[in-house]
C-alpha positions in Angstrom: 0.4 20.7 24.1 1.2 19.6 28.0 4.1 18.1 29.1 4.5 16.0 32.8 8.3 15.3 34.3 8.8 12.9 37.1 11.9 11.7 38.1 13.7 10.7 34.4 10.6 10.5 32.7 8.4 13.4 30.7 4.8 12.8 29.4 3.8 15.0 26.4 0.1 14.9 24.7 -0.4 17.5 22.2 -3.1 18.2 19.9 -2.4 19.3 16.0 -4.1 20.4 13.2 -4.5 22.1 9.2 -6.8 23.6 7.1 -6.1 23.9 3.3 -7.4 25.1 0.0 -6.3 23.3 -2.7 -6.2 23.2 -6.7 -5.7 19.2 -7.5 -3.0 19.2 -10.5 -2.9 23.6 -10.2 -6.0 23.2 -12.3 -7.8 26.4 -11.8 -11.8 26.9 -13.4 -13.0 23.8 -11.4 -13.7 24.8 -7.6 -11.7 23.9 -5.6 -10.8 20.9 -2.8 -11.2 21.3 0.7 -8.7 19.4 3.8 -9.0 19.5 7.3 -7.2 17.3 9.5 -6.9 17.3 13.5 -4.5 15.5 15.3 -3.6 13.6 18.4 0.2 12.1 19.9 1.5 11.4 22.6 5.2 9.9 23.8 6.3 9.0 27.0 10.3 8.6 27.5 11.9 7.0 30.4 16.0 8.2 30.3 18.4 6.4 32.0 21.8 6.0 31.8 21.5 2.1 30.9 18.5 1.7 30.4 16.1 3.6 28.0 12.7 2.9 26.9 9.8 5.5 24.8 6.3 4.8 23.7 4.7 7.0 21.1 1.7 7.2 19.5 -0.7 9.3 17.1 -4.2 9.3 15.0 -5.4 12.0 12.8 -8.5 12.0 10.8 -8.5 14.0 7.9 -12.0 15.6 6.1 -11.8 16.0 2.3 -14.1 18.4 0.3 -13.0 17.1 -3.1 -15.3 19.8 -5.4 -13.0 20.7 -8.5 -11.4 16.1 -7.9 -14.8 15.0 -8.7 -15.4 17.9 -11.2 -12.4 16.5 -13.2 -13.1 13.0 -12.6 -9.9 12.2 -10.3 -13.0 11.2 -7.5 -16.4 9.6 -7.0 -17.4 11.3 -4.1 -17.1 14.6 -3.4 -16.7 14.0 0.4 -14.0 10.8 1.8 -12.0 10.7 5.2 -9.1 9.3 6.5 -7.9 8.0 9.7 -4.0 7.0 10.4 -3.1 5.3 14.1 0.6 4.9 14.5 2.2 3.9 18.0 5.2 2.6 18.4 7.7 1.6 21.5 11.2 1.6 21.9 13.7 0.7 23.9 17.8 1.2 24.2 20.8 -0.5 25.9 23.9 2.1 27.2 22.2 4.5 24.9 24.1 2.5 21.9 22.0 -0.3 20.5 18.2 0.7 20.2 14.8 -2.0 19.0 11.7 -0.7 17.9 8.1 -2.1 17.0 6.2 -0.6 15.1 2.0 -0.6 14.2 0.1 1.9 12.0 -3.6 1.7 10.0 -4.4 3.6 7.9 -8.7 3.5 7.3 -10.7 5.9 4.8 -13.9 6.0 2.9 -13.2 4.7 -0.4 -13.3 6.0 -3.6 -12.8 3.9 -6.5 -11.4 7.3 -8.4 -9.6 8.6 -5.6 -7.6 4.9 -5.3 -9.1 2.5 -7.7 -5.5 3.2 -10.5 -3.8 0.5 -7.2 -7.3 -0.6 -4.7 -9.5 -3.7 -6.8 -11.6 -2.3 -3.6 -11.4 1.9 -3.6 -10.1 2.1 -0.7 -6.8 2.9 1.3 -7.4 0.6 4.2 -3.9 -0.2 5.0 -2.4 -1.7 8.4 1.4 -3.3 9.0 3.9 -3.9 11.0 7.7 -1.8 11.6 10.7 -3.9 13.1 14.2 -1.4 13.4 17.7 -2.2 15.0 19.9 0.3 15.3 23.2 1.3 16.7 25.6 4.5 17.8 28.9 3.8 17.6 30.0 7.5 19.0 27.2 8.4 21.5 29.7 8.3 24.5 32.6 9.9 22.0 33.7 10.8 18.7 36.4 9.4 16.8 39.8 12.2 17.6 39.5 14.0 14.4 35.9 14.4 14.9 34.1 14.0 19.2 30.6 14.9 18.5 30.5 12.7 15.6 26.5 11.6 15.4 25.8 8.9 13.6 23.1 6.0 13.8 23.6 2.5 11.6 20.0 0.4 11.3 18.1 -2.1 9.8 14.6 -2.3 9.4 11.5 -4.3 8.1 7.9 -2.9 7.1 5.0 -6.4 6.9 1.7 -5.5 5.5 -0.7 -6.9 6.8 -2.9 -5.3 4.3 -3.1 -3.2 2.1 -5.8 -1.0 0.2 -8.1 -3.0 2.0 -6.8 -6.0 1.5 -4.0 -8.4 2.4 -4.4 -11.2 -1.1 -5.1 -10.1 -4.5 -5.3 -6.3 -3.5 -5.1 -4.9 -6.7 -7.1 -7.3 -8.8 -3.6 -8.2 -11.0 -2.5 -10.3 -8.4 -0.7 -9.0 -5.7 -0.8 -9.7 -2.1 -0.1 -7.2 0.8 3.2 -9.2 1.8 4.5 -8.2 -2.6 5.1 -4.5 -0.6 7.3 -5.6 2.9 10.3 -3.4 2.8 13.9 -4.1 3.9 15.8 -0.9 4.5 19.8 -1.0 5.4 20.5 3.1 6.4 23.5 5.1 8.0 22.7 8.4 9.6 25.4 11.0 9.8 24.2 14.3 11.6 26.2 17.5 12.4 
């Protein structure tokens, strides 16, 4: 990871990865599956007393060797891949009121056995937008009985543009990508 700082700004760029050997469903005797993930992420922050801005992005590539899964009938292909990309921008006013807009995209190999239960095309390809509004009521000091209280209240909406490779009738049963749109109302307390 590399980190650079100048004034009230910081920039970080990092690499990460993972390699694993798996027995699908903990079933042995049919070989193993192997997964290798490699990713890069970056973040820029400008932190000031009144206005704060941050940008985060990540990209991950995953290569799968599905020897055991294919033998067990859980995958059509012996090799698959996935690629995911996420990016978001956040603005906070007075370290109290925040707004975030993000984008995500997943692309990968078509595999009828692996993705066929939910996708008519046997594809994991999905994309969408995430919007979030936040309120941090005690960021400048909590109530007298708990001055270090850290509460965040938020409203988040996820809007799918594409789900399992389709925007309309992605599963062959008439479901559209927008049918997966989700609204969250949340409260978080940190100690």
